C-alpha angles and dihedrals in degrees: 000000000000123000089250094053091046090052092048091052092051091046092052089053091053091047096049093088090056093045092054103032102027126219110293132188117263112220128166090350097308134104106236137173122237113282088240092050089233122144135186129205125252115204133196115243089215095074104349090246119144116268101182148331110255129205109252108222126212135177093286091057090048089051091055093047094047091049090052092048092048091051093047093045091065091068102025092055089055094046107112114255091240090060093046088051092054092051094046092049087055089051089054091050091049091051090053091050090056097037095122093050091050093047096047092046092050093048091055093042099046107020092237115149119259092233087069101030092053086071097041095080091047090051088051090053089048090054091054093047094048096051093038089061089055095049096089092058100033093105095048120116141163140285110228116190138190130166095283107022145045115205115199118195128198139164128237128192108264097225137254109353136194122230119194114186135190134241103242103081098355102170098049094042091048091055090045089062103029100046096061091043091055093043089053091054099256126137116228140217107196124201110185125198113279091230093062112024103143106087093046087068090050091052097054091045092048091048095051093044087054091055107273106148116251115266096024089100118030130178128210119176124204147089130314096243092055116023095017095051092046090053095048092047098044111119094215093057106089100190141013124214110195135180117189146068122357092233091056090049090058090052092049091050090054092046092051096044099088090059093040088238118186112239135198116190130191100183141163133320142199094190124191126219105199117203119191121197092251093059127116091260097194092057092040092055091050094047096045094050094043093052094053106031101040117087088021088285086283096129130106092225096052117134094239097162118058111200110190129180108252095238090066100024100108099045093041093051090047089057092049090050090052090054092048092051092051096051114111115235113196151100109346092229092057105104089220096054117109100171119038129181121303115256102263142352090255091058093041089055090053093051094046091050090068094062096070091036092056093050091047089055092050106264123136123231102228095172137007116348096157146087116256115230128329101271124076128353103298119154128178120245103263137206124191116198134182087043131151127211092246093066120104090241088059097044106037128067105245095177096206140091091293124126126188117204119206126180124225133189105211146356097278093049090050090053092046093051093044092053096042097095135080092246133076111176108121141351132192123207129195119193139119091218110097094193091051090050090054093047095048098044089050089060104037116106099224135114093221131029133183122199116208091346144087118239105300116183119233109176098205091056123090117261122198147086145246134231111013091348097082156285125266136007135268127201135061115009091336090081091058091052087065101042095042138056119229113225132185130210119193121209125187117244093185137006114269134187112271115208111253120215129196096018 
């Protein structure tokens, strides 16, 4: 039996529980159907066959989950950080023990290749370990003194929070949001994307089996217009952490406004990778292609615009096209696959629509530009050349394995093109000139920038974007600033004259 067939057999065994029992909500420690009894169907992008029936949440399900989170918050928020740390470390260990199950399930649910999903569960465990280690000091603050006063600051968990996660790498991104919330002492209601609901159920089960008290993490499946809207509008939810499209972020902000809900948004990107003619071109080719063609191009930090100095534009683009043409497109559980199927026919249709649009606007398809086969949602890695920054493929987030190459003459033009989009999540810069790197990064409108590197995660560093790419920062202590309130208590150091009225 081939490695692919062996992997498929193991994946089918993991999926059997979902095929027979469906994917239910998880509220107050119990699997539960939707109050309405309604279900919706989750399909695999590999062959469009059904994977499972999923409970379809509505406001009544959200009410139950929020009530459970509110009840659990009363005790979890008072649990000493050292005890929270011990529990969350056990969650990390339990994730590692079930890493294969998580990876295989996610491959079948999302279409992401195993070579990347095999690491996703381990990254999720790493998220839990990192934030668990900060739990004992999460409440700590400062002592601020002057001649008459001592101000003592501290942080307190904000309350029950809502977490709404996307479909591209759902398990890892769920842990990226949920782990710091739990470490801070918050209780969580999680609404995963309807396109990829399976591993959210695994996460809440793993967490409770590892010792997380019931009701601290609750799961409600469903659609944004029903369950999602009810969560963002709920008066007992104090904050919403959302990862997804910029347009949806705007809607969530409006929905949370009447209750003055705190929001944290990790939204879209149209990220430039800028290559100057003095760059290490071998490494730049590898980094540019990795950051757009890995994870099916379905990542907010993908380098979807390739800005290349005109003197090297043609040969550099030719090398990128060669890489794109060599990439294996196939079943996500094949160890050799790099690009699997896109998440869903709706998304595939969107990505494919840009191919004709690009040609109509004058771009050249230098690689890819076509669907692969008739079954599933497979699309070839694509490179557009002879593009300008005004084209739709340069301005709009495609969220697929599609790269748009734009030439520039000099440093200032590169900066102007890079900044001339609505988004500002990441930017990548390739040059051997340190002074140029400093000048350019000082002027780029992006929340995160990498010089002579692809996106390399560093958990203590801030993660987030500017403009339409988001609000707030994850990572390090920045996550706790969102999930906790800072308070101040003032003590007198010496008696002072208090103003007297009416005498």
